C-alpha positions as YAML, in Angstrom:
chain: A
units: angstrom
residues:
- id: 1
  name: MET
  ca: [-14.43, -12.89, 10.71]
- id: 2
  name: ILE
  ca: [-10.76, -13.39, 9.21]
- id: 3
  name: ALA
  ca: [-8.37, -11.47, 11.34]
- id: 4
  name: THR
  ca: [-4.40, -11.14, 10.99]
- id: 5
  name: VAL
  ca: [-2.23, -9.32, 13.47]
- id: 6
  name: ARG
  ca: [1.44, -9.28, 12.64]
- id: 7
  name: LEU
  ca: [4.33, -7.67, 13.94]
- id: 8
  name: GLN
  ca: [7.71, -7.79, 11.62]
- id: 9
  name: ARG
  ca: [10.82, -5.81, 11.02]
- id: 10
  name: GLU
  ca: [10.39, -6.45, 7.19]
- id: 11
  name: ASP
  ca: [8.26, -4.43, 4.70]
- id: 12
  name: PHE
  ca: [4.77, -5.11, 3.58]
- id: 13
  name: ASP
  ca: [2.71, -5.00, 0.35]
- id: 14
  name: ALA
  ca: [-0.50, -3.25, 1.16]
- id: 15
  name: ALA
  ca: [-2.29, -4.45, -2.22]
- id: 16
  name: ALA
  ca: [-1.18, -8.16, -1.68]
- id: 17
  name: GLU
  ca: [-2.32, -8.05, 2.16]
- id: 18
  name: ALA
  ca: [-5.70, -6.48, 0.81]
- id: 19
  name: ALA
  ca: [-6.09, -9.10, -1.78]
- id: 20
  name: ARG
  ca: [-5.21, -11.95, 0.60]
- id: 21
  name: LEU
  ca: [-8.11, -10.86, 3.00]
- id: 22
  name: THR
  ca: [-10.55, -10.91, 0.15]
- id: 23
  name: GLN
  ca: [-9.54, -13.79, -2.12]
- id: 24
  name: GLY
  ca: [-12.36, -15.78, -3.27]
- id: 25
  name: ARG
  ca: [-14.86, -13.56, -1.17]
- id: 26
  name: THR
  ca: [-17.95, -12.46, -2.68]
- id: 27
  name: ASP
  ca: [-19.59, -11.24, 0.67]
- id: 28
  name: VAL
  ca: [-17.10, -8.26, 0.85]
- id: 29
  name: GLY
  ca: [-18.28, -4.94, -0.58]
- id: 30
  name: ALA
  ca: [-15.73, -2.58, 0.77]
- id: 31
  name: VAL
  ca: [-12.33, -2.69, 1.62]
- id: 32
  name: VAL
  ca: [-10.35, 0.04, 3.45]
- id: 33
  name: THR
  ca: [-6.80, -0.06, 3.32]
- id: 34
  name: PHE
  ca: [-4.62, 2.57, 5.34]
- id: 35
  name: SER
  ca: [-0.84, 2.69, 5.18]
- id: 36
  name: GLY
  ca: [1.28, 4.84, 7.76]
- id: 37
  name: VAL
  ca: [4.58, 5.73, 6.27]
- id: 38
  name: CYS
  ca: [7.63, 7.34, 7.68]
- id: 39
  name: ARG
  ca: [7.88, 10.78, 7.09]
- id: 40
  name: GLY
  ca: [11.14, 12.81, 6.52]
- id: 41
  name: ASP
  ca: [10.63, 15.49, 9.08]
- id: 42
  name: GLU
  ca: [9.06, 15.78, 12.77]
- id: 43
  name: ALA
  ca: [7.86, 19.03, 13.90]
- id: 44
  name: GLY
  ca: [9.40, 20.89, 10.79]
- id: 45
  name: GLU
  ca: [12.86, 19.50, 11.50]
- id: 46
  name: PRO
  ca: [14.25, 16.89, 9.24]
- id: 47
  name: ILE
  ca: [14.77, 13.31, 10.58]
- id: 48
  name: ALA
  ca: [17.04, 10.41, 9.48]
- id: 49
  name: ALA
  ca: [15.18, 7.37, 11.16]
- id: 50
  name: LEU
  ca: [12.49, 6.38, 13.46]
- id: 51
  name: ASN
  ca: [13.31, 3.44, 15.74]
- id: 52
  name: LEU
  ca: [10.16, 1.63, 17.07]
- id: 53
  name: GLU
  ca: [10.73, -0.58, 20.08]
- id: 54
  name: HIS
  ca: [7.98, -2.74, 21.72]
- id: 55
  name: TYR
  ca: [7.14, -5.96, 23.77]
- id: 56
  name: PRO
  ca: [5.98, -8.40, 21.23]
- id: 57
  name: ASP
  ca: [3.57, -10.46, 23.53]
- id: 58
  name: MET
  ca: [1.99, -7.47, 24.83]
- id: 59
  name: VAL
  ca: [1.79, -5.33, 21.79]
- id: 60
  name: GLU
  ca: [-0.05, -8.50, 19.76]
- id: 61
  name: ALA
  ca: [-2.42, -8.90, 22.66]
- id: 62
  name: GLU
  ca: [-3.21, -5.12, 22.74]
- id: 63
  name: ILE
  ca: [-3.89, -4.97, 18.97]
- id: 64
  name: ALA
  ca: [-5.95, -8.34, 19.10]
- id: 65
  name: ARG
  ca: [-8.07, -6.92, 21.59]
- id: 66
  name: HIS
  ca: [-9.00, -3.58, 19.95]
- id: 67
  name: VAL
  ca: [-9.47, -5.99, 16.40]
- id: 68
  name: GLU
  ca: [-11.97, -7.81, 18.55]
- id: 69
  name: GLU
  ca: [-13.51, -4.79, 19.94]
- id: 70
  name: ALA
  ca: [-13.83, -3.38, 16.25]
- id: 71
  name: GLU
  ca: [-15.61, -6.66, 15.55]
- id: 72
  name: THR
  ca: [-18.18, -6.27, 18.21]
- id: 73
  name: ARG
  ca: [-18.75, -2.46, 16.83]
- id: 74
  name: TRP
  ca: [-19.09, -3.03, 13.04]
- id: 75
  name: PRO
  ca: [-20.14, -6.03, 10.86]
- id: 76
  name: LEU
  ca: [-16.49, -6.91, 9.74]
- id: 77
  name: LEU
  ca: [-15.68, -9.65, 7.50]
- id: 78
  name: GLY
  ca: [-11.86, -9.31, 7.89]
- id: 79
  name: VAL
  ca: [-8.99, -7.16, 9.25]
- id: 80
  name: THR
  ca: [-5.54, -7.35, 9.01]
- id: 81
  name: VAL
  ca: [-3.16, -5.03, 11.14]
- id: 82
  name: ILE
  ca: [0.66, -5.18, 10.27]
- id: 83
  name: HIS
  ca: [2.84, -3.01, 12.56]
- id: 84
  name: ARG
  ca: [6.69, -2.89, 11.80]
- id: 85
  name: TYR
  ca: [9.43, -2.36, 14.33]
- id: 86
  name: GLY
  ca: [13.07, -1.48, 14.22]
- id: 87
  name: ARG
  ca: [14.89, 1.22, 12.47]
- id: 88
  name: LEU
  ca: [12.80, 2.78, 9.84]
- id: 89
  name: VAL
  ca: [13.83, 5.76, 7.36]
- id: 90
  name: PRO
  ca: [11.64, 8.17, 5.72]
- id: 91
  name: GLY
  ca: [9.53, 6.60, 3.09]
- id: 92
  name: ASP
  ca: [9.30, 3.12, 4.57]
- id: 93
  name: ASN
  ca: [5.85, 1.68, 5.69]
- id: 94
  name: ILE
  ca: [5.18, 1.43, 9.20]
- id: 95
  name: VAL
  ca: [1.87, 0.28, 9.75]
- id: 96
  name: LEU
  ca: [-1.05, -1.38, 7.67]
- id: 97
  name: VAL
  ca: [-4.66, -1.85, 8.61]
- id: 98
  name: VAL
  ca: [-7.21, -3.44, 6.05]
- id: 99
  name: THR
  ca: [-10.74, -3.56, 6.91]
- id: 100
  name: ALA
  ca: [-13.56, -5.72, 4.80]
- id: 101
  name: SER
  ca: [-16.88, -5.39, 5.21]
- id: 102
  name: ALA
  ca: [-20.29, -5.82, 3.16]
- id: 103
  name: HIS
  ca: [-20.64, -1.87, 3.34]
- id: 104
  name: ARG
  ca: [-18.25, 1.00, 3.36]
- id: 105
  name: GLU
  ca: [-19.27, 2.93, 6.60]
- id: 106
  name: ALA
  ca: [-18.29, -0.07, 8.52]
- id: 107
  name: ALA
  ca: [-15.23, -0.51, 6.79]
- id: 108
  name: PHE
  ca: [-14.02, 3.13, 7.13]
- id: 109
  name: ALA
  ca: [-15.21, 3.45, 10.72]
- id: 110
  name: ALA
  ca: [-13.30, 0.24, 11.68]
- id: 111
  name: ALA
  ca: [-10.10, 1.29, 10.07]
- id: 112
  name: GLU
  ca: [-10.30, 4.71, 11.76]
- id: 113
  name: PHE
  ca: [-10.94, 3.00, 15.28]
- id: 114
  name: LEU
  ca: [-7.87, 0.71, 14.96]
- id: 115
  name: MET
  ca: [-5.69, 3.38, 13.90]
- id: 116
  name: ASP
  ca: [-6.76, 5.77, 16.75]
- id: 117
  name: TYR
  ca: [-6.02, 2.98, 19.21]
- id: 118
  name: LEU
  ca: [-2.95, 1.90, 17.52]
- id: 119
  name: LYS
  ca: [-1.65, 5.28, 18.06]
- id: 120
  name: THR
  ca: [-2.71, 5.76, 21.65]
- id: 121
  name: ARG
  ca: [-2.76, 2.11, 23.32]
- id: 122
  name: ALA
  ca: [-0.34, -0.13, 21.56]
- id: 123
  name: PRO
  ca: [2.75, -0.33, 23.57]
- id: 124
  name: PHE
  ca: [5.19, 1.05, 21.22]
- id: 125
  name: TRP
  ca: [8.07, 3.25, 21.95]
- id: 126
  name: LYS
  ca: [9.12, 5.87, 19.08]
- id: 127
  name: GLN
  ca: [12.48, 7.60, 18.95]
- id: 128
  name: ILE
  ca: [13.49, 9.78, 16.46]
- id: 129
  name: GLU
  ca: [17.17, 10.18, 14.96]
- id: 130
  name: ARG
  ca: [17.97, 13.69, 14.01]
- id: 131
  name: PRO
  ca: [21.14, 15.44, 12.85]
- id: 132
  name: SER
  ca: [21.18, 17.22, 16.14]
- id: 133
  name: GLY
  ca: [20.58, 13.99, 18.12]
- id: 134
  name: THR
  ca: [18.21, 11.39, 19.10]
- id: 135
  name: MET
  ca: [14.84, 12.06, 21.06]
- id: 136
  name: TRP
  ca: [12.15, 9.70, 22.28]
- id: 137
  name: VAL
  ca: [8.45, 11.16, 21.13]
- id: 138
  name: ASP
  ca: [5.69, 11.70, 23.88]
- id: 139
  name: ALA
  ca: [2.15, 10.91, 23.23]
- id: 140
  name: LYS
  ca: [0.02, 13.78, 21.47]
- id: 141
  name: GLU
  ca: [-3.07, 15.22, 22.89]
- id: 142
  name: THR
  ca: [-4.67, 15.22, 19.19]
- id: 143
  name: ASP
  ca: [-4.00, 11.45, 19.03]
- id: 144
  name: GLU
  ca: [-5.65, 11.08, 22.60]
- id: 145
  name: LYS
  ca: [-8.29, 13.19, 21.51]
- id: 146
  name: ALA
  ca: [-9.05, 10.95, 18.58]
- id: 147
  name: ALA
  ca: [-9.15, 7.84, 20.75]
- id: 148
  name: ARG
  ca: [-11.63, 9.37, 23.20]
- id: 149
  name: ARG
  ca: [-14.29, 9.63, 20.69]
- id: 150
  name: TRP
  ca: [-14.72, 5.96, 20.63]
- id: 151
  name: ARG
  ca: [-15.16, 5.36, 24.25]
- id: 152
  name: SER
  ca: [-18.50, 4.08, 25.16]
- id: 153
  name: PRO
  ca: [-20.50, 5.92, 27.79]
- id: 154
  name: GLY
  ca: [-19.70, 4.64, 31.45]
- id: 155
  name: ARG
  ca: [-16.22, 3.20, 29.98]
- id: 156
  name: ASP
  ca: [-12.97, 3.60, 32.40]
- id: 157
  name: ALA
  ca: [-11.36, 6.92, 31.41]
- id: 158
  name: ALA
  ca: [-7.77, 5.21, 31.40]
- id: 159
  name: GLU
  ca: [-9.31, 3.23, 28.44]
...
């Protein structure tokens, strides 16, 4: 399986990344691409920007660990995960997950699995800039609930 994990400040081109993952491949029958984009409001209040901070080695290792887990769960032929950091304004790309498989079910499930874990386990810290000031964003129970559905029976609850 071809796997790419990148952390970067600069923007990415989702179509170009999907094409790179599948170029020259005839075994790929499904490609799922998910792009997360910075919204212009959070909890109904306008935002000026989103600041993402991280520990590079820790984030890359955590994302790679979940990519490896996705590979053990589904017959994947390729995965690309790109996550931006720094100051992002509404409309900017934040994250890209591309999964490739022979069949759509595996590609969709793996992409959803990876996004659920990126939202809850990747060590990023999110700060929102609003006209009224800045605030750090806490984890959301809805994201935690989404990630819990992927746990295997007997798996550590902290996972």
